[in-house]
C-alpha positions as CSV (number, residue, x, y, z in Angstrom):
1,M,0.0,0.0,0.0
2,D,2.9,2.3,0.6
3,F,3.9,1.9,-3.0
4,L,0.4,3.0,-4.2
5,A,0.3,5.9,-1.8
6,R,3.6,7.1,-3.2
7,L,2.1,7.0,-6.7
8,G,-0.9,9.1,-5.5
9,F,-3.4,6.3,-5.2
10,D,-5.2,5.7,-2.0
11,S,-6.4,2.1,-2.8
12,V,-5.9,-0.8,-5.1
13,R,-9.4,-0.1,-6.5
14,G,-8.4,3.5,-7.5
15,A,-5.3,2.2,-9.2
16,L,-7.3,-0.4,-11.2
17,I,-9.9,2.2,-12.2
18,N,-7.2,4.5,-13.5
19,A,-5.5,1.6,-15.3
20,F,-8.7,0.6,-17.0
21,G,-9.3,4.3,-17.9
22,V,-5.9,4.6,-19.5
23,L,-6.5,1.4,-21.5
24,A,-10.0,2.6,-22.6
25,L,-8.5,5.9,-23.8
26,Y,-5.8,4.1,-25.6
27,G,-8.4,1.9,-27.4
28,V,-10.4,5.0,-28.3
29,W,-7.3,6.7,-29.7
30,K,-6.3,3.6,-31.7
31,A,-9.9,3.4,-33.2
32,I,-9.9,7.1,-34.1
33,H,-6.4,6.8,-35.6
34,R,-7.2,3.7,-37.6
35,I,-10.6,4.9,-38.9
36,W,-10.1,8.7,-39.5
37,L,-6.4,9.6,-39.4
38,A,-4.6,6.6,-41.0
39,P,-6.4,6.9,-44.3
40,W,-5.2,10.5,-44.7
41,L,-1.6,9.7,-43.6
42,S,-1.3,6.6,-45.8
43,P,0.7,7.0,-49.1
44,L,-2.0,4.7,-50.6
45,G,-4.4,7.5,-50.3
46,N,-2.9,9.1,-53.4
47,L,-3.8,6.2,-55.6
48,P,-7.2,6.1,-57.4
49,G,-10.0,3.9,-56.0
50,P,-13.6,3.8,-54.8
51,K,-14.7,6.0,-51.9
52,R,-15.4,4.1,-48.7
53,T,-19.2,3.3,-48.5
54,S,-19.3,2.3,-44.9
55,L,-17.3,3.5,-41.8
56,F,-17.1,-0.1,-40.5
57,W,-17.2,-2.2,-43.6
58,G,-15.4,0.1,-46.0
59,N,-16.0,-1.3,-49.5
60,M,-16.3,-5.0,-48.3
61,R,-20.1,-5.1,-48.5
62,E,-19.9,-4.2,-52.2
63,I,-17.4,-7.0,-52.8
64,F,-19.3,-9.6,-50.8
65,N,-22.7,-8.7,-52.5
66,A,-21.2,-8.8,-56.0
67,G,-20.3,-12.0,-57.8
68,P,-16.7,-13.3,-57.5
69,G,-14.3,-10.8,-59.0
70,E,-17.1,-8.5,-60.4
71,M,-16.3,-5.5,-58.3
72,H,-12.6,-5.8,-59.0
73,E,-13.3,-6.0,-62.7
74,Q,-15.5,-2.9,-62.5
75,W,-12.9,-1.0,-60.5
76,V,-10.1,-2.0,-63.0
77,K,-12.3,-0.5,-65.8
78,Q,-13.0,2.6,-63.7
79,Y,-9.6,3.2,-62.0
80,G,-7.0,1.3,-64.0
81,H,-4.8,-1.7,-63.3
82,T,-3.6,-0.4,-59.8
83,F,-6.0,0.9,-57.2
84,T,-6.9,0.9,-53.5
85,Y,-10.1,0.2,-51.7
86,T,-11.0,0.3,-48.0
87,A,-11.5,-2.9,-46.1
88,I,-13.0,-3.5,-42.7
89,L,-12.2,-0.8,-40.1
90,G,-10.6,1.6,-42.6
91,T,-7.6,-0.6,-43.6
92,H,-6.4,0.1,-47.1
93,R,-6.0,-2.7,-49.6
94,L,-3.7,-2.2,-52.6
95,T,-4.8,-4.2,-55.7
96,T,-2.9,-4.5,-58.9
97,F,-3.6,-6.3,-62.1
98,D,-0.5,-4.8,-63.8
99,P,1.4,-7.6,-65.4
100,K,4.8,-6.0,-64.8
101,A,4.1,-5.4,-61.1
102,L,2.7,-9.0,-60.7
103,A,5.8,-10.4,-62.4
104,Y,8.1,-8.4,-60.1
105,V,6.2,-9.6,-57.0
106,M,6.3,-13.2,-58.1
107,N,10.0,-13.0,-59.0
108,H,10.9,-11.4,-55.7
109,S,8.6,-13.3,-53.5
110,A,11.1,-13.3,-50.6
111,Q,10.5,-9.6,-50.2
112,W,6.7,-10.0,-50.0
113,Q,6.0,-12.0,-46.9
114,T,2.4,-13.0,-46.2
115,P,0.8,-11.3,-43.1
116,E,0.7,-13.5,-40.0
117,I,-3.1,-13.5,-39.8
118,A,-3.3,-14.8,-43.4
119,R,-0.5,-17.4,-42.7
120,S,-2.4,-18.6,-39.7
121,F,-5.6,-18.9,-41.7
122,V,-3.9,-20.9,-44.4
123,A,-2.2,-23.1,-41.8
124,D,-5.6,-23.8,-40.1
125,L,-7.3,-24.5,-43.4
126,F,-4.7,-26.5,-45.3
127,G,-2.0,-27.4,-42.8
128,K,1.6,-26.3,-42.8
129,G,2.6,-27.6,-46.2
130,V,3.5,-26.1,-49.6
131,L,0.9,-23.3,-49.3
132,F,2.2,-22.3,-45.9
133,A,6.0,-22.3,-46.6
134,Q,7.9,-19.0,-47.3
135,G,11.5,-18.1,-47.8
136,E,14.1,-20.8,-47.7
137,A,11.5,-23.5,-46.8
138,H,9.5,-22.6,-49.9
139,K,12.7,-22.8,-52.1
140,R,13.5,-26.2,-50.7
141,Q,10.0,-27.6,-51.3
142,R,10.0,-26.2,-54.8
143,R,13.4,-27.7,-55.6
144,V,12.1,-31.1,-54.5
145,M,8.7,-30.8,-56.2
146,N,9.6,-29.2,-59.5
147,P,10.8,-32.3,-61.3
148,S,7.3,-33.8,-60.8
149,F,5.9,-31.0,-62.9
150,A,8.2,-31.4,-65.9
151,I,6.4,-31.6,-69.2
152,S,7.4,-35.3,-69.6
153,H,5.8,-36.2,-66.3
154,V,2.7,-34.2,-67.0
155,R,2.2,-35.8,-70.4
156,E,2.3,-39.3,-68.7
157,L,-0.6,-38.1,-66.5
158,T,-2.8,-36.9,-69.4
159,N,-4.6,-40.2,-69.7
160,V,-5.3,-40.3,-66.0
161,F,-6.7,-36.8,-66.0
162,H,-8.9,-37.6,-69.0
163,E,-10.3,-40.8,-67.4
164,K,-11.0,-39.1,-64.1
165,S,-12.7,-36.1,-65.7
166,Q,-14.9,-38.4,-67.7
167,Q,-15.9,-40.3,-64.5
168,V,-16.8,-37.0,-62.8
169,F,-18.8,-35.9,-65.9
170,V,-20.7,-39.2,-66.0
171,S,-21.4,-39.1,-62.2
172,V,-22.6,-35.5,-62.3
173,F,-24.8,-35.7,-65.4
174,S,-26.2,-39.2,-65.1
């Protein structure tokens, strides 16, 4: 209690109330920063793109309500091959369909690490295999697997693909 008294608190309860108050203020500040300030401060704000239609959802409702890829196609026609849109809670998403930019990203994939939340989602959905690997682990897995995808090996599997696709067709349409 002497420690609390030296800090200016007369009880543990008072210290806890102040601590929760500080945490609440911090949470409010982070929300204000993320929703209102960050979009103005982001360099992505200078790129073309649709205006946010919802404070909470951003442009995500439009994307979810449209068919797969429809909104992105519309935005490419309207804003060009590279644009931004707003995701949930005001986060910016950069989207590009520029072939040169996509080639650069694919050829320098070590520089473009997947966000941890996406990696966690992929690991939960598919396990920690080829889709999960990044960096050196990904290079090792590709080195081991690439011979299996050589043209000669794929040609050998053509008959198998043909037979199985016919079986699926017959089972679906009969």
